[in-house]
C-alpha positions in Angstrom: 97.7 213.4 1.2 97.7 209.8 2.6 100.6 209.0 4.9 102.9 206.2 4.0 102.3 202.9 5.8 104.0 199.6 6.3 102.2 196.7 4.5 103.9 194.1 6.7 103.0 195.8 9.9 99.4 196.3 8.7 99.1 192.6 8.0 100.5 191.7 11.3 98.0 193.9 13.1 95.2 192.5 11.0 96.2 189.0 12.1 95.9 190.1 15.8 92.5 191.6 15.1 91.3 188.5 13.4 92.5 186.3 16.2 90.9 188.6 18.8 87.5 188.2 17.1 87.4 184.4 17.4 87.3 182.1 20.5 88.6 179.0 18.7 91.7 180.3 16.9 92.4 180.2 13.2 94.5 178.0 11.0 97.2 179.2 8.7 94.9 178.4 5.8 92.0 180.4 7.3 94.2 183.4 7.9 95.6 183.2 4.4 92.1 183.3 3.0 91.0 186.2 5.2 94.1 188.3 4.6 94.2 187.5 0.9 97.9 186.4 1.0 99.7 183.1 0.5 100.5 180.7 3.4 104.2 181.5 3.3 103.4 185.2 4.3 101.1 184.0 7.1 103.8 181.7 8.5 106.3 184.5 8.6 103.8 186.9 10.3 102.9 184.3 12.9 106.5 183.4 13.6 107.3 187.1 14.2 104.3 187.6 16.5 105.1 184.4 18.4 108.6 185.7 19.1 106.9 188.7 20.9 104.4 186.4 22.7 101.6 188.2 20.9 100.4 184.9 19.2 100.6 181.3 20.4 99.8 177.9 18.7 97.6 175.3 20.4 98.1 171.6 20.1 96.0 171.5 17.0 98.2 174.1 15.3 95.6 176.8 15.5 96.9 180.4 16.1 95.5 182.2 19.1 96.1 185.5 20.8 99.2 185.2 23.1 99.6 186.3 26.7 101.9 189.1 25.5 98.9 191.3 24.7 98.0 191.4 28.4 101.2 193.4 29.0 100.1 195.9 26.3 96.5 195.9 27.5 97.5 197.0 31.0 98.6 200.3 29.7 95.3 201.1 27.9 93.3 203.6 30.0 94.9 202.1 33.2 93.8 204.9 35.6 90.2 204.9 34.2 90.1 201.1 34.4 91.4 201.0 38.0 89.0 203.7 39.1 86.0 201.9 37.5 86.6 198.4 38.8 85.3 198.9 42.4 82.1 200.4 41.1 81.7 197.7 38.4 82.3 194.9 40.9 79.7 196.3 43.3 77.2 196.7 40.4 77.8 193.2 39.1 77.3 191.6 42.5 74.2 193.7 43.3 72.3 193.0 40.2 73.7 189.6 39.2 74.7 190.7 35.7 77.9 191.5 33.9 79.0 195.1 34.3 81.4 196.8 31.9 82.9 200.2 31.2 82.8 201.0 27.5 84.5 204.0 25.9 84.6 205.6 22.5 87.6 204.6 20.4 87.4 206.2 17.0 84.0 205.1 15.5 83.9 202.0 17.8 82.7 201.3 21.3 85.6 199.6 23.2 85.2 197.7 26.5 88.1 198.6 28.7 86.9 197.0 32.0 84.6 194.0 32.6 83.4 192.4 35.8 81.2 189.3 36.0 79.1 188.4 39.1 80.4 185.6 41.2 77.1 184.1 42.4 74.9 183.6 39.4 74.4 180.4 37.4 74.2 182.3 34.1 75.4 185.7 32.9 76.5 187.4 29.8 80.1 186.6 28.9 82.0 189.8 27.9 85.7 190.6 27.7 87.8 193.6 27.9 89.0 194.6 24.5 85.8 193.7 22.8 84.8 196.4 20.2 81.8 197.0 17.9 80.6 200.0 15.9 79.0 202.7 18.0 75.7 202.4 16.3 75.3 198.7 17.1 74.9 197.2 20.5 73.4 198.6 23.7 76.7 200.2 25.0 77.3 202.1 21.7 73.7 203.3 21.5 73.8 204.5 25.1 77.0 206.4 24.3 75.4 208.0 21.2 72.5 209.3 23.3 75.1 211.9 24.5 76.5 214.4 22.1 80.1 213.4 21.2 82.7 215.5 19.3 86.0 214.0 18.1 89.1 215.8 17.0 92.9 215.3 17.4 95.4 218.0 18.2 97.8 219.5 20.8 96.4 221.0 24.0 97.7 222.6 27.1 96.3 221.2 30.3 96.8 221.6 34.0 95.6 223.5 37.0 94.6 227.0 35.8 93.3 229.9 37.8 94.1 231.9 40.9 95.9 230.2 43.9 92.7 230.0 45.9 90.6 228.7 43.0 92.3 226.3 40.6 90.5 224.3 37.9 92.0 221.4 36.1 91.2 222.0 32.4 92.6 221.9 28.9 92.9 224.9 26.5 94.0 225.4 22.9 92.7 225.5 19.4 91.9 221.8 19.4 89.7 222.3 22.5 87.9 225.2 20.9 87.2 223.2 17.8 85.9 220.2 19.6 83.7 222.4 21.7 82.2 224.1 18.6 81.6 220.6 17.0 79.7 219.4 20.1 77.4 222.5 19.9 76.6 221.6 16.3 75.2 218.2 17.2 71.7 219.5 17.8 71.6 221.7 14.7 72.8 218.8 12.5 70.7 216.2 14.2 73.8 214.0 14.8 74.9 212.5 18.1 78.5 212.1 17.0 80.5 214.7 15.0 84.2 214.7 14.0 86.6 217.1 12.4 88.3 216.5 9.0 91.6 215.7 10.8 90.0 213.0 12.9 88.0 211.6 10.0 90.9 211.4 7.6 92.2 208.0 8.7 88.7 206.6 9.3 87.9 206.1 5.6 84.2 205.3 4.9 83.4 204.9 8.6 82.7 208.6 8.7 80.9 210.7 6.0 81.0 214.5 5.4 77.9 216.5 6.3 79.3 219.7 4.8 81.4 222.8 5.6 80.2 225.2 8.4 81.5 228.4 9.8 82.4 228.0 13.5 83.0 230.8 15.9 86.7 231.5 16.4 87.7 230.0 13.1 88.4 232.1 10.0 87.7 229.3 7.5 84.6 227.0 7.2 85.3 223.6 8.8 84.3 220.4 7.2 82.3 218.2 9.6 81.9 214.5 9.6 79.4 212.1 11.1 78.5 208.4 11.2 76.9 207.1 8.0 73.2 206.4 8.2 72.1 202.8 8.8 71.9 200.6 5.7 68.1 200.6 6.1 68.0 204.4 5.7 70.3 204.7 2.7 68.7 205.5 -0.6 69.8 203.7 -3.6 68.7 203.9 -7.2 65.1 203.1 -7.8 63.5 201.5 -10.8 60.0 202.2 -12.0 57.7 199.3 -12.2 56.7 198.3 -15.7 
């Protein structure tokens, strides 16, 4: 059963995503075409987002991402980002190239920290928050070389063990399932597997590869993976005449 959603909120978030994917901003007309709504709706969406500083207008009237997103962005993986920055800065300066930390976010690769070298004349421009499908781009392909299992659920975590030997770990049914999924990667020939619960809101971004019995679970579990590249998909064939 699909959960109820807010159409207005969905449109507002789509506006932000569209603006984040362009460096030159978008006009009301361009946003109207891309969203498939009339200009009046776009004006209302932009006015609301401007009130929260999430969108701004330049002198030409083009809408751009506002500075308010920086406040939100600081709370995304803050500890991971802060821990990675010194290493990224050192790497960027040593090799004279842009260094970035990219994590898995659903079926996308998401850059959460980026450092550019200070002494080079030319280097790749990259920004935190940039995302792309996992199976495209060097970062996503590097991630997919490791076996990844995705699931959502409640866990218990903390220091577990004897007083003289504590391990920080997580336990629970969700942990057991994601562990079993990861072990299925080699058998199924897939670098990324996901549970039905994780795949449900992803739509066509993930495809079912079947139901499998997993140790510790009474019922077979449906497993999902990334769809094959377009070049490997088989379509209907027509015999030559």
